[in-house]
FIZA-550857 format. One record per residue (C-alpha): residue in three letters; z, x, y. Coordinates in pm, whole numbers, padded with zeros to 5 digits, always signed. Layout:
! FIZA-550857
ALAZXY/...
! end
This chain:
! FIZA-550857
MET-00212-01693+00722/PRO-00233-01492+00376/ALA-00241-01120+00394/LYS-00497-01099+00155/LYS-00794-01213+00438/VAL-00876-01045+00742/SER-01169-01256+00881/SER-01410-01499+00773/GLY-01624-01278+00677/ARG-01598-00973+00414/PRO-01602-00647+00660/SER-01842-00391+00476/LYS-01679-00046+00357/GLU-01982+00148+00459/GLY-01847+00450+00692/MET-01481+00340+00668/ARG-01220+00608+00650/VAL-00848+00664+00661/LYS-00896+01089+00769/VAL-00533+01251+00761/LEU-00511+01550+01040/LYS-00313+01862+00993/ASP+00040+01740+01116/GLY-00114+01492+01314/PRO-00203+01107+01276/PHE-00439+00939+01007/LEU-00731+00897+01205/VAL-00940+00592+01092/THR-01288+00535+01170/GLY-01583+00279+01099/GLY-01416-00020+01239/VAL-01157-00132+00993/PRO-00993-00411+01070/LEU-00616-00357+01143/VAL-00345-00596+01130/GLU+00051-00655+01089/ASP+00193-00846+00735/ALA+00562-00909+00694/ILE+00725-00924+00396/ILE+00899-01287+00341/VAL+01156-01302+00036/ASP+01295-01631-00128/GLU+01652-01779-00132/ASP+01746-01505-00386/GLY+01655-01226-00167/ASP+01330-01122-00343/ALA+00965-01039-00198/ILE+00725-01362-00247/GLU+00453-01348-00037/TYR+00326-01179+00263/HIS+00315-01338+00617/ARG+00002-01259+00883/THR+00251-01131+01206/ARG-00046-00999+01391/GLU-00403-00909+01433/TYR-00502-00623+01658/PRO-00846-00625+01840/LEU-01100-00446+01641/GLN-01174-00132+01694/GLN-01450+00143+01554/SER-01166+00415+01560/TYR-00820+00470+01620/ALA-00519+00739+01537/LEU-00223+00575+01364/CYS+00115+00770+01417/ARG+00252+00890+01094/CYS+00523+01135+01233/GLY+00771+00833+01321/ARG+00829+00949+01654/THR+00572+00707+01914/LYS+00660+00502+02152/ASP+00338+00291+02110/PRO+00362+00201+01776/PRO+00136+00154+01563/PHE-00052+00414+01748/CYS-00042+00817+01789/ASP+00114+00883+02191/GLY+00062+01254+02046/ALA+00476+01260+01994/HIS+00390+01490+01701/GLN+00322+01789+01900/LYS+00693+01867+02122/PRO+00832+01956+01894/ARG+00605+02050+01612/TRP+00627+01787+01331/ASP+00573+01938+00955/GLY+00344+01669+00806/THR+00229+01936+00518/GLU+00095+01689+00257/MET+00273+01701-00093/ALA+00065+01446-00278/LYS-00077+01583-00618/GLY-00410+01447-00592/GLU-00354+01351-00908/ALA-00574+01046-01051/TYR-00361+00770-01094/LEU-00443+00679-01464/LYS-00350+01063-01564/GLN+00016+00946-01442/PRO+00136+00642-01534/GLU+00406+00491-01801/ARG+00288+00242-02013/ILE+00438-00120-02088/GLU+00279-00269-02358/GLY+00257-00673-02369/PRO+00126-00916-02598/GLU-00098-01080-02345/LEU-00109-00776-02084/ASP-00021-00429-02050/LEU+00140-00284-01731/THR+00068+00097-01614/ASP+00369+00241-01401/VAL+00364+00524-01130/GLU+00698+00563-00981/GLU+00674+00825-00700/LEU+00433+00578-00565/CYS+00659+00295-00511/ALA+00701+00209-00128/ALA+00992-00053-00214/ALA+00842-00365-00123/ARG+01041-00530-00413/PHE+00783-00801-00495/CYS+00865-00653-00874/HIS+01212-00794-00910/ARG+01126-01169-00897/ALA+01188-01371-01206/GLY+01332-01078-01411/GLY+01095-00828-01309/THR+00736-00747-01337/TRP+00844-00498-01691/ASN+01037-00765-01837/LEU+00768-01041-01782/THR+00484-00803-01942/VAL+00659-00804-02201/ASN+00705-01158-02252/SER+00304-01245-02134/ASP+00275-01475-02412/ASP+00451-01699-02214/PRO+00149-01830-01987/GLU+00411-01842-01706/ALA+00535-01502-01713/ARG+00200-01404-01771/ARG+00072-01565-01413/ILE+00379-01362-01244/ALA+00356-01078-01363/ILE-00033-01073-01229/GLU+00118-01148-00923/GLU+00328-00958-00868/ALA+00128-00619-00954/GLY-00135-00750-00714/ASP+00146-00776-00452/CYS+00283-00402-00477/PRO+00117-00279-00158/SER+00100+00056-00310/GLY-00064+00029-00640/ARG+00210+00146-00829/LEU+00175-00110-01071/VAL-00135-00222-01237/VAL-00152-00477-01492/TRP-00430-00492-01732/GLU-00578-00775-01989/LYS-00531-00669-02359/GLY-00849-00661-02583/THR-01055-00613-02283/GLY-00872-00373-02104/LYS-00975-00490-01774/ALA-00758-00419-01416/LEU-00651-00763-01291/GLU-00677-00624-00985/PRO-00641-00872-00647/ASP-00946-00934-00395/LEU-00878-00689-00078/ASP-01071-00704+00185/PRO-01116-00353+00356/SER-00845-00354+00625/ILE-00581-00190+00710/GLY-00185-00384+00735/LEU+00106-00269+00875/ILE+00428-00358+00640/GLU+00692-00531+00805/ASP+01002-00573+00617/LEU+01216-00846+00789/GLN+01488-00811+00551/ALA+01556-00478+00519/GLY+01499-00446+00921/VAL+01251-00155+00863/SER+00892-00129+00939/GLY+00726-00030+00642/PRO+00425+00181+00544/ILE+00026+00160+00638/TRP-00101-00060+00358/VAL-00464+00062+00279/ARG-00682-00185+00102/GLY-00970-00295-00006/GLY-01079+00085-00130/ILE-01120+00230+00194/PRO-01110+00639+00115/VAL-00856+00835+00212/GLU-00953+01256+00357/ALA-00671+01500+00319/ALA-00667+01734+00608/ASP-00832+01999+00383/GLY-01143+01783+00364/THR-01063+01668+00003/VAL-01064+01294-00082/TYR-00807+01154-00244/GLU-00881+00890-00542/THR-01023+00590-00387/ARG-00818+00258-00471/ASN-00841-00107-00417/ARG-00456-00069-00234/VAL-00258+00243-00117/THR+00028+00291+00106/LEU+00065+00575+00362/CYS+00373+00711+00524/ARG+00451+00628+00853/CYS+00826+00708+00916/GLY+00729+01065+00899/SER+00985+01125+00591/SER+00844+01103+00295/GLY+00853+01344-00006/ASN+00498+01248-00117/MET+00271+01316+00208/PRO+00044+01144+00306/PHE+00193+00849+00094/CYS+00482+00617+00133/ASP+00787+00708-00115/GLY+01046+00416+00018/SER+01197+00662+00255/HIS+01161+00435+00542/MET+01453+00256+00375/ASP+01697+00516+00461/
! end
């Protein structure tokens, strides 16, 4: 089952929100579908697709652990309280387009904000998204570059159509995916997709994007976002 669809009908984003609770969990409201998606790799060990491994019963609200201590994953069981866990948010909160490195190619451009990397490794295949962008006058290189950037769960990588300046984003239903990295033997981040707002503990709202990844191991240096620390 493809990871990009969670039901036969598209959920409405109205009322959906992820709220960061101070030194506590992510409170998800508005009936956001929750699923589990595993990263599938090819014979070379490169990530190529997601495989749906679980769909949770739909709930209007639920709390997802972000300290990494829960004994009832992915849900919060209060483990952040004893001993008290420090979940201070350290993300700058800047808009994506104020931060990126830009790689230009003949048919595509690529923007890259490395600090958002969630270590999903979809960008490695066929020479890497950066090299594919530089060679995007080749139709196959262009196709794979668009596919790889779209599979980057954190939105670190975004490809742009040359000339029109249009972002070539995947069509993602509003939902939350729990990424499981079977090759690395770790649980990856919380994948928030489809433009669901993420609200900081102080009430400010981070830039709403089509795809972002939130930390659930409790060790990110870019809280509340994933920085790949789960790999360590």
